[in-house]
N, C-alpha and C positions, 0 to 999 in steps of 0.2 A: 942580021939579027933584029934590027929594029922592025922589020916587016913581021917577024914571028911574034914579037911582043905586041904589035898593033893587032894582029889577028887574035891573039889570046885575050887581049883587053876588049876587043870587040865582041867576043863571045860571052863575056861575063858582065852583062849589063845589070844594074841594080834593079831588082824587081819592084813593081809598084804594089803597095798594100791595098787590097780591095776592102773598103769599109762599108760597102753598100748594105750588106746584111746587118752590120752593127747599127747603121743609121736607121734602117727599117725597124729594128727592135726598139730603138729609142723613141721613134715616132709613135709607136704603139704604147710603149711602157709609160712614158711621162704623162700623157693625158689620163691613162688609167690610174696612176698613183695620185694625181691631182684630184680626180673625181672621188676616189675612195677616201681620201684624207678629209674631204669636206663633210662626210657623214659620221666621222668619229668625233663624238662629243663626250666630255667627261663632266661628271657632276661631283662637286666637292662638298662634303659635309664638314661644317665647323664643329669641332668637339672641344669642350673645355674640361681639361683634366684637373682633378682636385690638387691643390697645392699641399705639400707635406709641411706641417709646422709653420704656417705663414705667421710671422711675427706681427704683433699689433692688431690682430683681428679680434674684435670684441663682439660678444653676442648681445646685441641690443634687443633683438626680438627673438623669441624662441620659435624659429621656423622648423618644421619637421625635416628630417633628412630622409628623403624617399629613396628607396632602392627597389629595383626590379631584378629578381634573380631568375635567370633563364637556364632551366635544366632540360634534359632530354625529354622528360615526360610532363613538365609543368612550368608554369610561370608563377612567381611569388612576388606580391607587392607588399612591402613592409616599411614601417618607420619605427621610431623608438617604442611606440606603444602597441600598434596594431600589425597584424600579419594576415594577408589573404592569399590563398593558393588556388590557382586555376589549373586543373589538369587538362591534358590534351583531349579534344573531342573530335568525333568523326564529322568532318565538314566536307561535303561534296565528294564522298567516297574515299577520302583520305584523312588521316589524322592530322590535326593542326591545332595550334594554340587558340585559345578563346580571346582574341584581340578586343572584341567588342565589350566583353565584361571587364577587361582591364581598363579600357577607356572609360567605361561607366563608373568604375571605382576612382579614377583619377579626376573626373569632372567635379565632384563635390570638394575634393581637396583643393583644386584650383580656385573654386568659388570662395572657399574659406580663407585661402592664402593667395590672393591675386598677385602679390609681389614675388612669390616663389616661382623661380624659373629653372632651377637645377634639379636633376635627378641622376641617379647612378644606375647603370645597367651592368650587372655582374653575370657573366656567361660562363657556363661550364665548358671545359675543353671538349672539342668535338662537335660543338653546335655549328650547323651549317651557316655560312655567311649570309645567305638569303634570309634565314629566319631572324638573325640578329638585326639586319637592316629593316625587316618588316616590323619587328618590335619597336625599333627606334622611330620608324615612321608613325606608328600608332601612338607613341608617347608624345611626339612632337606636336601633333595637331589632331583635331577631331573635326569631321564633317557633320554639320548639323543643318537641318532645314529650318529656315527662318523666313517668315512671310512668303512661303511657297518657293523659296530659292535655296539652293544648296550652297552653304558658306563654310569655309574652313576657319576654325577658331584655334588659337594657340593654346597649348597646354603647358608643356615643359620643354622648351627648345634647347636649353643648355644641358647636354647629355655627357656624362663622364662614363668611361668604360673601365671594367676591371674583371678580375677572375672571381668566379663564384666560390664561396667557402665550401669546404668538403661537407657532405651530408653526414649527419650523425648516424652512426651504425654502418656506414659504408666507407671503404678505403680504396 
């Protein structure tokens, strides 16, 4: 009987696991993942959201509260007294907002109130993310030529975001 058991045990050897294919996959996959991870870079925008009912805030100087309302067909720059609306224009065979006129309107305000750095962007639902970022980029800084060199000047770097109010006559 012991010979039969030995024969049976001899027939059932533990199989070896072949990991060659798995190792080949890892040799190719790990360098690929490391190389592609080096090209992914994120840009972070710091946004300052308005505080609701902040206690102890006194109005020492009457600074305008600037708002840019971003709608599907226009941009509106407004404060307590003034309101300017810029409708979309055809630029390079496609309709786009008139960012340069918006910047031209913001520059005199910045010269008049150099300490003012906050502005609120109110966007209508459905506005593409790329358009919102483009508006924020044009509000944050302006490129001007000074002494023959192109320089970036800060306009309103502290941007708060919100929802645009409903248009009158539309629901």
